[in-house]
C-alpha positions in Angstrom: 252.7 317.8 213.3 249.6 319.7 214.3 249.3 322.1 217.1 248.8 320.8 220.6 245.1 321.4 221.4 244.1 320.7 225.1 240.7 319.3 225.8 238.1 322.0 226.2 236.1 320.6 229.1 236.8 318.7 232.2 236.8 314.9 231.9 235.9 312.9 235.0 237.5 309.6 235.6 238.0 307.0 238.4 241.1 306.4 240.4 242.2 303.0 241.5 240.2 303.3 244.7 237.0 304.4 243.0 237.5 308.1 243.8 236.3 310.5 241.0 238.8 313.2 239.8 238.4 315.8 237.1 241.1 316.2 234.5 241.5 319.5 232.6 244.2 321.7 231.2 246.0 324.1 233.5 245.7 327.8 232.9 246.7 331.1 234.4 243.8 330.9 236.9 245.5 327.8 238.4 248.8 329.4 239.3 248.3 329.3 243.1 247.0 325.7 243.0 250.1 324.6 241.1 252.3 326.4 243.5 250.5 324.8 246.5 250.8 321.4 244.9 254.6 321.6 244.6 255.3 323.7 247.7 253.1 322.3 250.3 251.5 319.2 248.8 254.8 317.5 248.2 257.5 316.7 250.8 261.1 317.9 250.3 262.0 314.3 249.2 259.2 314.3 246.7 260.3 317.7 245.3 263.9 316.4 245.0 262.7 313.4 243.0 260.5 315.7 240.8 263.1 318.4 240.1 266.2 316.2 240.3 267.5 318.2 243.1 266.6 320.7 245.9 265.7 324.3 245.0 263.5 326.7 246.9 262.6 328.4 243.6 261.5 325.2 241.9 257.8 325.3 242.9 257.4 328.9 241.8 259.2 328.2 238.5 257.0 325.3 237.8 253.8 327.4 238.4 255.2 330.2 236.2 256.0 327.7 233.4 252.7 325.8 233.5 250.3 328.7 234.2 252.1 331.6 232.5 251.4 333.0 229.0 250.6 330.3 226.4 253.7 328.5 225.1 253.6 326.7 221.7 254.1 323.0 222.2 253.3 322.9 225.9 250.4 320.9 227.3 249.7 320.6 231.0 246.9 318.7 232.6 245.8 318.7 236.2 243.8 316.2 238.3 241.3 317.9 240.6 239.1 316.8 243.5 236.8 319.7 244.0 239.0 322.8 244.2 242.1 320.8 245.1 244.8 320.1 242.6 246.2 316.6 243.5 248.5 316.0 240.5 249.7 317.4 237.2 251.4 316.0 234.1 252.9 318.1 231.4 254.8 317.7 228.2 256.7 320.2 226.0 257.9 319.7 222.5 261.6 319.3 221.9 263.4 320.7 218.9 265.5 317.5 218.6 264.6 314.7 218.2 261.4 315.6 216.2 258.0 314.4 217.3 259.3 314.1 220.9 258.0 315.8 224.0 259.7 316.2 227.4 257.5 314.7 230.1 257.1 315.7 233.8 254.8 314.4 236.6 253.9 315.6 240.1 251.4 314.1 242.6 250.6 315.3 246.1 252.1 313.0 248.7 248.7 312.1 250.3 247.4 311.0 246.9 250.2 308.6 246.2 249.4 305.0 245.2 245.9 305.8 244.1 246.6 305.9 240.3 246.7 309.7 239.9 249.9 309.7 237.8 248.8 306.8 235.6 245.5 308.4 234.9 247.1 311.7 234.0 249.6 310.0 231.8 246.8 308.2 229.9 245.1 311.5 229.1 248.4 313.2 228.2 249.1 310.3 225.8 245.7 310.9 224.2 246.3 314.6 223.7 249.9 314.1 222.5 248.9 311.5 219.9 246.3 313.9 218.5 249.0 316.5 218.1 251.3 314.2 216.2 253.7 313.5 219.1 255.2 310.0 218.8 257.6 309.9 221.8 257.7 310.9 225.4 261.1 311.5 227.1 261.7 312.1 230.8 264.6 312.4 233.2 264.3 310.8 236.6 266.6 309.7 239.5 267.5 306.1 239.9 265.9 306.1 243.3 262.5 307.4 242.2 260.8 304.0 242.5 257.3 305.5 242.3 257.9 307.0 238.8 259.6 303.9 237.5 256.6 301.8 238.7 254.2 304.2 236.9 256.1 303.7 233.6 256.5 300.0 234.1 252.7 299.5 234.6 251.6 301.9 231.9 251.4 299.3 229.3 253.6 301.0 226.7 257.2 299.8 226.0 259.8 301.8 228.0 263.4 302.4 226.9 265.8 303.4 229.6 269.3 304.9 229.3 271.3 305.0 232.6 273.8 307.8 233.4 275.4 308.9 236.6 272.5 308.8 239.1 269.9 309.5 236.5 267.7 307.6 234.0 266.6 308.8 230.6 263.2 307.3 229.9 261.9 307.1 226.3 258.3 305.9 225.6 256.9 305.3 222.1 253.2 306.4 221.7 252.1 303.7 219.3 248.4 304.2 218.6 247.8 300.5 217.8 249.5 299.1 220.9 247.1 296.4 222.0 249.1 295.7 225.2 248.5 299.4 226.2 244.8 299.2 225.4 244.5 296.0 227.5 246.3 297.6 230.4 244.0 300.7 230.3 241.0 298.5 230.2 242.2 296.5 233.2 242.9 299.6 235.2 239.4 300.9 234.2 237.8 297.6 235.3 239.4 297.6 238.7 238.6 301.3 239.3 235.0 300.7 238.2 234.5 297.7 240.5 236.0 299.6 243.4 233.6 302.6 242.9 230.6 300.3 242.8 231.3 298.6 246.2 229.3 301.2 248.2 226.3 300.7 245.8 226.3 296.9 245.6 227.9 295.9 248.9 226.9 298.7 251.3 227.4 298.2 255.0 224.9 300.9 255.8 221.9 302.5 254.0 219.8 305.6 254.5 216.4 306.0 252.8 215.8 309.8 252.3 212.2 311.0 251.9 210.4 308.4 254.0 206.8 309.5 254.4 204.3 308.6 257.1 201.8 307.9 254.2 201.2 304.2 253.6 202.1 303.1 250.1 204.5 306.0 249.4 207.7 305.1 247.6 210.1 305.9 250.3 208.2 304.1 253.0 207.7 301.1 250.7 211.4 300.8 250.1 212.2 301.2 253.7 209.8 298.4 254.6 211.2 296.1 251.9 214.8 296.6 253.2 213.7 295.8 256.7 211.6 292.7 255.7 214.4 291.5 253.4 216.7 291.2 256.4 219.4 293.7 255.5 222.4 292.9 257.7 223.8 296.5 258.0 222.7 299.7 259.6 219.5 301.2 258.2 218.2 304.7 258.8 215.2 306.7 257.7 215.4 310.4 256.9 212.5 312.8 257.0 212.8 316.4 258.3 209.1 316.6 259.2 208.6 313.6 261.6 210.5 312.0 264.4 209.4 308.4 264.0 208.4 306.0 261.2 206.8 302.8 262.2 208.0 303.2 265.8 211.7 303.8 264.8 213.5 307.1 264.7 213.6 309.2 261.6 216.4 311.7 261.3 215.9 315.2 260.0 218.9 315.1 257.6 221.7 312.9 256.3 224.2 315.1 258.2 222.5 314.2 261.5 222.6 310.4 261.1 224.6 308.5 263.8 227.1 307.5 261.1 227.7 308.1 257.4 225.8 305.6 255.2 227.6 304.0 252.3 224.4 304.2 250.2 221.5 306.7 250.2 218.2 305.9 248.5 216.4 309.2 247.5 212.6 309.3 247.3 212.2 313.1 247.5 210.5 315.6 245.2 212.5 316.4 242.0 213.3 319.9 243.1 214.8 318.6 246.3 217.1 316.0 244.7 220.1 318.2 243.9 220.2 319.6 247.4 219.9 316.3 249.1 222.6 314.9 246.8 224.9 317.7 247.7 224.2 317.1 251.4 224.9 313.3 251.0 228.2 314.1 249.2 229.3 316.6 251.9 228.6 314.0 254.6 230.7 311.3 252.8 228.1 309.1 251.2 229.6 307.1 248.3 226.6 306.0 246.3 223.1 307.2 245.5 220.0 305.5 244.1 217.5 308.2 243.0 214.0 306.9 242.6 212.6 310.3 241.8 211.6 311.1 238.2 210.9 314.3 236.2 214.1 316.2 237.0 214.6 319.4 234.9 217.7 319.9 232.9 219.1 322.3 235.6 218.2 319.8 238.4 220.0 317.1 236.4 223.1 319.2 236.0 223.2 320.0 239.8 222.7 316.3 240.7 225.6 315.2 238.4 227.8 318.0 239.7 227.2 316.8 243.3 228.0 313.2 242.4 231.1 314.0 240.5 232.5 316.5 243.1 232.0 314.1 245.9 232.9 310.8 244.2 229.4 309.3 244.4 228.2 306.7 241.9 224.6 307.3 240.9 221.8 304.9 239.8 218.9 306.7 238.2 217.1 309.0 238.5 213.7 307.4 237.6 214.9 304.1 239.0 212.9 301.3 240.5 215.8 300.7 242.9 218.3 297.9 243.3 218.7 294.6 245.2 221.7 292.5 246.3 220.7 289.0 247.4 224.1 287.8 248.8 223.4 286.4 252.2 226.1 288.7 253.7 224.1 291.7 252.4 220.5 290.8 251.8 219.5 294.3 250.5 216.2 294.8 248.7 216.0 298.5 248.0 213.4 298.6 245.3 209.6 299.1 245.2 208.6 296.3 242.9 205.8 293.9 243.9 208.0 291.0 245.0 211.3 290.2 246.6 214.0 289.1 244.1 214.8 285.4 244.7 218.5 284.8 245.6 220.4 283.2 242.7 223.1 283.7 240.2 221.6 285.9 237.4 222.7 289.5 237.2 219.8 291.7 236.0 220.0 295.3 234.8 217.2 297.2 233.2 216.4 300.7 232.1 212.7 300.4 232.4 211.2 299.8 235.9 208.2 298.0 234.3 210.5 295.7 232.3 212.4 295.0 235.6 209.2 294.0 237.4 208.1 291.8 234.5 211.5 290.2 234.2 211.9 289.5 237.9 208.4 288.0 238.0 209.1 285.6 235.0 212.5 284.6 236.4 210.9 283.8 239.8 208.2 281.7 238.2 210.9 279.9 236.2 213.0 279.4 239.3 216.0 281.5 238.3 217.2 283.7 241.2 219.2 286.9 240.9 222.6 287.8 242.3 222.0 291.5 242.0 219.3 293.6 240.3 219.7 297.2 239.3 217.1 299.4 237.7 219.2 301.9 235.8 216.3 304.4 235.1 217.5 307.4 233.2 221.1 306.1 233.4 222.9 309.4 234.2 225.9 307.5 235.6 225.9 303.7 236.4 225.3 301.8 233.2 225.1 298.3 231.8 228.8 298.4 231.2 229.5 299.0 234.9 227.2 296.1 235.9 228.9 293.7 233.5 232.3 294.5 235.1 230.9 294.0 238.6 229.3 290.6 237.6 232.5 289.6 236.0 234.3 289.6 239.4 231.6 289.2 242.1 232.1 285.4 242.3 228.3 284.7 242.1 226.9 285.7 238.7 226.9 283.1 236.0 224.2 284.7 233.8 223.7 288.3 232.8 220.4 289.7 231.6 220.2 293.3 230.2 217.5 295.6 229.0 219.1 298.7 227.5 217.2 301.3 225.6 220.3 303.4 224.9 224.1 303.2 225.0 226.3 306.0 226.5 229.6 304.4 225.4 228.9 301.5 223.0 232.6 300.8 222.2 233.5 300.5 225.9 230.4 298.3 226.4 231.4 296.2 223.4 235.0 295.7 224.8 233.7 294.7 228.2 231.0 292.4 226.8 233.4 290.7 224.5 235.5 289.8 227.5 232.7 288.9 229.9 230.8 286.7 227.4 233.8 284.4 227.2 232.8 283.1 230.7 229.2 284.4 231.3 226.3 284.3 228.9 225.1 287.9 228.4 221.5 288.2 227.1 219.7 291.4 226.1 216.3 292.5 224.8 217.0 294.4 221.6 214.7 297.4 222.4 213.9 300.3 220.1 214.0 298.5 216.7 211.3 300.7 215.1 212.0 303.2 212.4 211.7 306.1 214.9 215.0 307.8 215.3 216.5 306.6 211.9 218.9 309.0 210.5 218.2 310.7 207.2 220.0 308.9 204.4 222.1 310.8 201.9 223.7 307.7 200.3 223.4 304.0 200.1 225.7 303.5 203.1 223.9 305.9 205.4 220.6 304.3 204.4 221.8 301.0 205.6 223.0 302.4 208.9 219.8 302.4 210.9 219.9 302.2 214.7 218.9 298.5 214.3 221.9 297.8 212.1 224.3 299.4 214.6 222.9 297.6 217.6 222.9 294.2 215.8 226.5 294.8 214.8 227.4 295.7 218.4 225.7 292.6 219.8 227.2 290.3 217.2 230.7 291.5 217.6 230.5 291.3 221.4 229.0 287.8 221.6 225.8 289.0 223.2 222.6 287.0 222.8 220.1 289.5 221.5 216.4 288.6 221.8 213.3 290.5 220.6 211.1 290.4 223.7 211.1 289.6 227.4 209.5 286.3 226.7 212.2 285.3 224.3 214.9 286.5 226.7 213.5 284.3 229.4 213.2 281.3 227.0 216.8 281.6 226.0 218.0 282.1 229.6 216.1 279.0 230.7 218.1 276.8 228.3 221.5 278.5 228.8 221.2 278.4 232.6 220.3 274.7 232.8 221.8 272.9 229.8 225.2 272.5 228.2 225.8 274.3 224.9 225.3 272.4 221.6 228.1 272.0 219.1 228.5 275.0 216.9 227.0 273.1 214.0 223.5 273.2 215.6 222.2 269.8 214.4 218.9 269.0 216.2 217.1 265.7 216.5 213.3 266.3 216.9 211.5 263.6 218.8 207.7 263.5 219.2 204.9 261.1 220.1 202.6 262.7 217.5 203.7 263.1 213.9 202.0 266.4 213.2 203.6 268.0 216.3 207.0 266.8 215.2 206.6 268.3 211.8 205.7 271.7 213.3 208.7 271.5 215.5 211.0 270.5 212.6 209.7 273.6 210.7 210.4 275.8 213.7 214.0 274.5 213.9 214.6 275.0 210.2 213.2 278.6 210.4 215.5 279.3 213.3 218.5 278.2 211.2 219.0 274.8 212.9 219.9 271.7 211.0 218.0 268.4 211.1 220.5 265.6 210.3 219.6 262.1 209.0 219.5 259.5 211.8 220.7 255.9 211.6 217.7 253.6 210.7 218.8 251.1 213.3 217.6 253.4 216.1 214.1 252.4 215.1 214.6 249.0 216.7 214.3 250.8 220.1 210.8 252.1 219.3 207.4 250.6 218.9 206.3 249.2 215.5 205.3 251.9 213.1 207.7 254.5 214.5 209.8 256.6 212.1 213.3 257.8 212.7 213.7 260.0 209.6 214.0 263.2 211.8 211.6 264.4 212.9 211.3 261.2 214.8 207.7 259.9 215.3 207.8 257.5 218.2 204.0 257.0 217.9 201.6 257.5 220.8 202.2 253.9 221.9 205.7 254.6 223.0 206.4 253.6 226.6 208.6 255.7 228.9 211.1 252.9 229.1 211.4 252.7 225.3 211.7 256.5 225.0 214.4 256.5 227.7 216.5 254.0 225.9 216.0 255.8 222.6 217.0 259.2 224.0 220.1 257.6 225.6 221.1 256.1 222.2 220.3 259.4 220.4 222.4 261.6 222.6 225.5 259.4 221.7 225.0 259.9 218.0 227.8 262.1 216.6 225.5 263.7 214.1 223.3 265.1 216.9 224.2 268.3 218.8 220.8 268.9 220.6 217.5 267.1 221.2 214.1 268.6 221.1 211.4 266.3 222.6 207.8 267.2 221.8 205.1 265.4 223.9 201.4 265.6 223.8 199.1 263.8 226.2 197.0 261.0 224.7 194.4 258.6 225.9 197.2 256.0 226.1 198.9 258.1 228.8 196.0 257.6 231.3 198.3 256.4 234.1 201.4 258.0 235.4 203.4 255.0 234.5 202.5 255.5 230.8 203.3 259.2 230.7 206.3 259.6 228.3 207.5 262.7 230.2 208.8 260.2 232.7 211.6 259.4 230.3 212.8 262.9 230.6 212.3 263.5 234.4 213.7 260.1 235.5 216.9 260.6 233.5 219.7 263.1 234.2 218.9 266.8 233.7 222.3 267.5 231.9 223.4 265.1 229.2 226.1 265.1 226.6 224.0 267.4 224.4 221.4 269.9 225.5 217.8 268.7 225.7 214.7 270.8 225.7 211.1 269.6 226.1 207.9 270.9 224.4 204.9 270.0 226.5 201.8 271.1 224.7 199.5 270.8 227.8 201.7 273.2 229.7 199.9 276.5 230.6 203.0 278.7 230.9 205.4 279.6 228.1 208.5 278.1 229.9 209.2 276.4 233.2 211.7 274.1 234.8 210.8 270.5 235.4 212.9 268.8 238.1 214.7 265.6 237.2 215.7 262.7 239.3 219.2 263.9 239.9 217.9 267.2 241.2 218.8 269.2 238.0 216.2 271.0 236.0 215.0 270.6 232.4 213.5 273.6 230.4 210.0 272.8 229.2 208.3 275.0 226.7 204.7 275.2 225.7 205.5 275.9 222.1 208.0 274.5 219.7 208.8 277.9 218.2 210.1 279.1 221.6 212.2 276.0 222.1 213.7 276.3 218.6 214.6 279.9 219.2 216.3 279.1 222.5 218.3 276.3 220.8 219.3 278.6 218.0 220.5 281.2 220.6 222.5 278.5 222.3 224.0 277.4 219.0 225.0 281.0 218.2 226.7 281.3 221.6 228.6 278.0 220.9 229.7 279.3 217.6 231.0 282.6 219.1 232.9 280.8 221.8 234.4 278.4 219.3 236.0 281.4 217.4 239.3 282.4 218.9 239.7 286.1 219.6 240.8 287.8 216.4 243.5 290.3 215.8 242.6 293.8 214.5 242.3 293.9 210.7 245.5 295.1 209.0 245.5 297.9 206.5 249.3 298.3 205.8 249.2 301.0 203.1 248.0 303.9 205.2 249.5 307.4 204.8 247.9 309.1 207.8 249.9 312.4 207.3 248.6 312.9 203.8 245.0 312.1 204.8 245.2 314.4 207.8 246.5 317.3 205.7 243.8 316.8 203.1 241.0 316.6 205.7 242.3 319.6 207.7 242.7 321.6 204.5 239.1 320.8 203.3 237.5 321.7 206.7 239.5 324.9 207.0 238.1 325.9 203.6 234.6 324.5 204.4 233.9 324.9 208.1 230.5 323.4 207.8 231.8 320.3 206.1 230.5 318.8 202.9 231.2 316.3 200.1 234.8 316.1 198.8 235.3 316.7 195.1 236.3 313.8 192.9 240.0 314.6 192.9 240.2 315.0 196.7 238.2 311.8 197.1 240.7 310.0 195.0 243.6 311.4 196.9 242.1 310.4 200.3 241.3 306.9 199.2 244.7 306.4 197.7 246.3 307.4 201.0 244.7 304.4 202.6 245.3 301.9 199.8 241.7 301.9 198.5 241.6 300.9 194.8 239.8 303.7 193.0 239.7 303.3 189.2 242.0 305.7 187.2 240.1 308.9 186.9 240.8 312.1 185.0 239.1 315.4 185.8 237.7 317.4 182.9 236.2 320.9 183.3 234.9 321.2 179.8 234.1 319.3 176.6 237.5 319.7 175.1 239.3 318.4 178.3 237.0 315.4 178.4 238.0 314.5 174.8 241.7 315.0 175.6 241.3 312.8 178.8 239.7 310.0 176.9 242.4 310.1 174.3 245.1 310.2 177.0 243.7 307.1 178.7 243.8 305.1 175.5 247.5 306.2 175.0 248.3 305.0 178.5 247.1 301.5 177.5 243.5 301.6 178.6 242.0 300.3 175.4 238.3 300.2 174.7 235.5 302.4 175.9 235.3 305.1 178.6 232.7 306.3 181.0 231.8 310.0 181.6 230.4 311.1 185.0 229.0 314.6 185.6 229.8 316.2 188.9 228.6 319.2 190.9 228.9 319.9 194.7 226.4 318.1 196.9 225.5 315.6 194.2 223.7 312.4 195.3 223.1 309.2 193.2 224.6 310.0 189.8 222.8 307.2 188.0 219.4 308.2 189.2 220.0 311.7 188.0 221.2 310.7 184.6 224.7 311.9 185.3 226.5 308.9 184.0 227.3 307.8 180.4 229.1 304.5 179.7 230.5 302.7 176.7 231.8 305.8 174.9 234.1 304.7 172.2 234.7 307.5 169.7 235.8 311.0 170.5 232.5 312.3 169.1 230.6 310.2 171.6 232.6 311.7 174.5 232.0 315.3 173.3 228.3 314.6 172.7 227.9 313.2 176.2 229.6 316.2 177.8 227.5 318.5 175.7 224.3 316.7 176.9 225.5 317.2 180.5 226.0 320.9 179.9 222.5 321.3 178.5 220.8 319.1 181.2 222.6 320.5 184.3 223.4 324.0 183.2 225.6 326.2 185.4 225.3 323.7 188.2 227.7 321.4 186.4 231.3 321.7 187.7 232.9 319.2 185.4 233.1 315.5 184.7 235.3 312.5 185.5 236.6 310.4 182.7 237.3 306.7 183.5 238.2 303.6 181.4 235.3 301.1 181.4 236.0 298.5 184.1 235.9 294.8 183.2 232.8 293.1 184.4 232.6 291.4 187.8 230.4 291.3 190.9 229.3 294.8 191.9 229.6 295.4 195.6 228.9 298.3 198.0 231.4 299.1 200.6 231.0 302.1 202.9 231.2 303.8 206.3 228.9 306.0 208.3 229.9 307.6 211.6 227.3 307.3 214.3 227.8 309.9 217.0 227.0 307.3 219.7 228.3 304.0 218.2 231.2 305.4 216.2 232.1 304.2 212.7 230.0 301.4 211.1 231.5 299.6 208.1 228.9 298.2 205.6 229.3 295.6 202.9 226.6 294.6 200.5 225.6 293.9 196.9 226.1 297.1 195.0 225.2 298.8 191.8 222.0 300.6 190.9 219.9 297.8 192.6 221.7 298.2 196.0 218.8 299.8 197.8 216.2 297.5 196.2 218.0 294.2 197.1 219.2 295.4 200.5 221.7 292.5 200.8 224.0 294.0 203.4 225.9 293.3 206.5 227.7 295.6 208.9 230.3 295.8 211.7 231.4 298.5 214.1 235.0 299.6 213.4 237.7 298.8 214.1 237.2 295.5 212.3 239.0 292.3 213.2 240.5 289.8 210.8 237.6 287.5 211.5 235.1 290.3 210.7 236.6 290.6 207.2 235.8 287.0 206.5 232.4 286.7 208.2 231.1 289.9 206.6 231.6 288.3 203.1 230.1 285.0 204.2 227.0 286.6 205.7 225.8 288.1 202.4 222.9 286.3 200.6 224.9 286.9 197.5 228.0 285.2 198.9 227.8 282.3 196.3 228.3 284.9 193.6 231.6 285.8 195.2 232.7 282.3 195.9 232.1 281.0 192.4 228.6 280.0 191.2 227.5 278.0 188.2 231.0 277.4 187.0 232.1 281.1 187.3 235.5 281.6 189.0 235.5 283.1 192.5 236.4 286.7 193.0 239.6 287.8 194.7 238.3 287.7 198.3 241.6 289.0 199.7 241.1 292.2 197.6 237.5 292.6 199.0 238.8 292.2 202.5 241.5 294.7 201.9 238.9 297.3 200.9 237.0 296.7 204.1 240.2 296.9 206.2 241.2 300.2 204.6 237.8 301.7 205.2 237.8 300.5 208.8 241.2 302.1 209.5 240.3 305.3 207.7 237.1 305.8 209.6 238.7 304.8 212.9 241.6 307.3 212.4 239.4 310.2 211.3 236.1 310.8 213.0 235.7 313.8 210.6 234.9 311.2 207.9 231.2 311.0 208.6 230.2 309.1 205.4 231.9 307.2 202.6 230.2 305.3 199.9 232.2 303.1 197.5 229.6 301.9 195.0 230.2 299.9 192.9 233.3 298.1 193.9 233.8 295.6 191.1 235.2 292.4 192.4 236.9 290.1 189.9 239.1 287.0 190.1 242.1 289.3 189.5 241.3 292.0 192.1 238.8 294.6 193.1 238.4 298.2 191.9 236.0 301.0 192.9 234.6 302.9 190.0 232.7 305.5 192.0 233.2 306.9 195.5 231.8 309.7 197.6 233.1 311.0 200.9 231.5 313.5 203.2 233.5 315.4 206.0 232.4 317.3 209.1 234.3 318.8 211.8 234.2 316.3 214.7 236.2 316.2 217.9 238.8 313.5 218.3 237.4 310.7 220.4 239.6 308.0 221.8 237.3 305.1 222.8 240.1 303.6 225.0 240.5 306.8 227.1 239.3 306.3 230.7 236.5 308.7 231.6 233.1 308.7 233.0 230.5 309.3 230.4 228.6 312.6 230.5 224.8 312.2 229.9 223.2 314.7 227.6 220.9 315.9 230.3 223.9 316.9 232.5 226.0 318.7 229.9 227.8 321.7 231.2 228.4 320.3 234.7 
């Protein structure tokens, strides 16, 4: 077991009521605060429950123990609001049983029932697990209902042993306990939603920095709030004037008639931190900062004020926010139009994108439930908004524009849950090569920002589009039409053959299927019509004929969606002859989704109202319609897949791996590439099948190794691979010799290495030649933002040229193991092609599961490259592997904490 290392900095997190607390280790400087907590913050009854009896000396003894000289095996965490200690949790290692720590909790009476103890326990569990502690034990009184409730609700299994008046509690700290993770996520969701109430459902608002100048940001926002009909109290703050538009303006937030829930700041950058501190001191619970251009120091002071006073923050550099609920009607943004009430939640980082998106949605007829311009996103993020929309009772469509991710794994977990009930669409911004990481191996070269985002969106069920236009196109269909079947079989119907062919091409390019249709359907159409799909109804088709045909078509089992392409002709001179009537006089929603392409339409997409009052999405181009249908098909496929259990990697020796990694980083503080022997040991600890390898430091040892392999039963030829520290791409450097049969060939190859690489050569690896098979690449790269990314692709020397790869963020699920193989263009080679037998797919999946678990367990493993992994019908074996380690802090993606933006580090 490793030494208990407390976290170095304060972690801010939300309590059940949305209050922010800071959690950090207790030290000597906290002696008085700990004494005050136990002596005056707790009643006599609470102290009796805490110390299992009454003792005047107990508070002082607790303070001495927790804040005295460092004690090996003791970890104590405190929860703070400002300078006040409101709770503490500590554990101390026991000599017997091993890997067990004695646990104790204390919370100030006035902070009971707000989740302080549970939050402290979660952070203590995280630190204990990192130290190798596997059990918590605690003694409590039978009547201590509060503590029993804390343990019951924690989410971990609890064992209880009853004695006279006391209960011995024992809690296993299983790192893979999904029930515990779900319980933590649910507590986080409730706390997050509670903290956002002042922002998204405020009863009162103050606009700070309202100028007399027409067109200024503050005055514009104030005017929009008034014209929008905000139902709560609204105040203007300006220290230099007494009135704005005939209404009073107050000199400061502290002099308002009452404390506003929300303050909108439109003051100069230098004034933002001071105004934020004033708002927090007055009791304001949420800020929207419109100001841009804050310096790093101003950003730190702003975040410090928000965290100290439990204020949620939107911005800075925000366009503002809007809540269209009739009971609120708040439009606190300076865009050019009022957001139309509706059911689409919208969150954007760019104000310009927000204005464009709101404009397009309004033109289309989709209103918004709430709109938030996140700006520089110091605090409130897309993840927060998803959790709000999940429970607000209004939002049925979520639209996001995110340029960055503060906590991608938390976002993915939230999105994976939300997308089960609400379509979540995003613009995949930032796809360019700017910001790509330098690649040191095949795996890292594959791990571009685009790959990581695509993996995130795919795993979370998010519909990712490439532009605002495509986002709106997809939203129009998902908002108004049912989903197609996962198969995605589309019937294309047109009144002009050439247009139908173009639409069919667009569907095929989008990955949709055009099934054969029954010839009998042609009896419903005019002479000369073709129903081969694409269907050519001819220009002579009457609306009544098209209506009957579409009715029959939507009942066909082979059809999952219908795309109707109509072009005006001279035969449509009268309204009664316009074929679009067949669409608009029928129901808007049918058994299958239907989309129209109207080539005379001037806008890219709009809704056409049908006779039943529903709307039908009409596109001006078949490419746009096909893309929207493909997005709908992908969502249907994702929903059809049941949630998958985490991938299992049973042969994991975490202790051996931890010892090896710690030992290497102690000897190499700056990190680096593991040598071949250490690489083999690390992979073996996680059941990853590395080919038998023997290390040779000179020519003679290489010869002996080759002879030894033959005596062990490895008949045939061997491979010799030169090695030196920091080596990259052996084959490209001429550091590999294969097919060596005789002893003389082995010696000659080693001699050549010595001559070619000189003193740089550290030795060579001798391996038996592997039987032929399909060469794959399997690897991991740790992204500092996204976490570990697992990559699978076609391997060998042509890996970079062919670039046939797929990726997922770890930890992988069982479904990921299957779909990653299926997504490769080279999948037919694995499944058996041209009479060749299929490879052992279970063995390939086992490699991926082991890599996922290894990378998830050890953030220090920043890069691993297994290439090639030779997959055969009788298994899979890796014949070459490279692993790079760096010292990285342990990061638990399930631990509840508010993210800390880079611009506010040190707060």
